[in-house]
N, C-alpha and C positions, 0 to 999 in steps of 0.2 A: 980710291975714294975721290981724288981730285979729278980723275977722269969721269967718274960718275956725276960729279957736280958740274963739270963742263958740258956733259951731255944734256943734263937737265937745263942748264943755262941756254944752250943752243936751242933746245926744244922750246923753251919759253920765248926766246927771241924770234923764232919762226912762227910760233903760234900767236903771239901778240899782234902782229900786223894782220894776220888772217882773221882774227877775232874782231879787230877794229874795222876792217873792210866789211866783214859780215854785219856788224852793228850799223855801219854807215848805210849799207844797202837796205837793211830792214827799215831803218828810219826813213830813207828816201821813198821806199815803196809805200810805207804807211802814209806819208805826207801826200804822195801822189794819189792814193786811194781817197784821202780826205778831199783833195781838190776835185777829183772825179765825182765824189759824192755830192759836193757843193754844186757842181755844174749840173748833175742829174736832178738835184732838188730844184734848181732854178728852172731847168727845162720842164720839169713836172709842173711847177707853179704856172709857167707860161701856158702850158697845154690846158691846165685846169681853168685858168682865166679865159682862154679862148673858147673852151667848151661852155662856160657860163655865159659868155657874150652871145654865142650861137643859140643857146637855149633861151636867152632873153629875147632875141630876135624872133625865134620861132613862136614864143609865147605871144608877143605883140601881133604877129601875123595871124595867129590862131584866133586871138580876141577879135580881130577885124572880120575874119572870113569864115570861121567855123563855129560849131555848136558848143554847148556847155561841157559835155564830157571830154571831148578832145582838148578843150581849153583847160579843164581841171587837171588833166594828165600833164599838159605842157607846164602848168603852174607848178605842179609837184616836181617835175624834172628840173625846172629852173631853180627852184628852192634847193634841191639836192646838190646840183652842180655849183651853185653860188656858195653854198655852205662849204663844199669841198675846196673851192678856190679861195675862200675867206672873204668873199665880197657880198655876202647875203645882207640885205637890208629889209628888216621887218616891216617898215613903213611902206616900202615899194610892194612887198608881198601883199600886205593888207589892201593897198590900192588896187592892185591887179585882181585880187579876189573880189573886191567890191564891184569892179567893172564887169567881171565875169558873171556875177549874180544879177547885176542890173540888166545885162544883155539877155540873160536867160529869162528873166521876168518879162521883158519886152517881147521876146520870141514866144513865150508861153501865151501871152495875151493875143498875139497875132495868130498863133496856132489854134486857140479856142475859137476865134472868129472864123478862120478858114474851115475848120472841121464842122462848125455849125452850118455854114453855107453849103457844105457837101453832105449834110445830114448824117455825118459820122459822129454820133454822140458818145460812143465809147472812147474814141481817141480824144475828143474834146474834153471829156471828163479827166482823162489822164493828164492833159495839158493843164487843166484847172488845178489838179493836185500838185503838179510840178510848180506851178505859179505859187501856190500856197506854201509849199515847203521852202522855196527859195526866198519868198518874201519874208518868211519867219527868220530864215538864216541872216538875211540882210537887215532885219529889224524894221521893215516897212509894211508888215502885214496889217491889213485892215479887214476886220471881220465883216463890216457892212459891205465892202466891195466884194468880198468872197461870196456873201449871201446873194448879192445882186447878180454876180456871174452864174452862180448855181441856179438861181431863178430863171435867168435868161436861157440856160441850157434846158431846164425842165420845160419852159414855155415852148422852146423850139421842138422838143420831143412831142409835146402835146399837139402842137400845130401840125407836125408831120403825120401823127396818128389820125388827126381829124381829116386831113387832106386824103389820106389813104382810105379812110372810111367813106368819104364823099365819093371818091373815085370808084369804089366798089358798089356803091348803092346805085341800082338802075333807076333811071328817070322815068 
């Protein structure tokens, strides 16, 4: 009986340090995992912020050099990346959207004039409709201006038709 108790004591004495070492290693590994996780989160945040900054630069560049649809895509990409990075600013978004629509309205007016000069009335009408939609979106739509542009387009069509009729009429 005493021998059995000594065997159990010895077993306990050898198992105790092994268990303590095992617990220490598990605790150390967990804390190392947490440290690595914190570092990974910081790196991820840095990458997300860098992506948001790049998307903002591309948006600004697009607003200067490209058209409405590519600008609208860049605006949505910037919004998404800025939200992911936690740097989204609704006021900035609204300002960029306003700039985008103003540029589109200006481009549409120029487009109408260019296509009327080229006697391309179908495309001029499309530009007129784009102008109308984007003016409404921005809140600057003027029905009188729309009617004047529509009349100018109709007059240009009539003038072209009369010129073609005169050209076909033998003298």
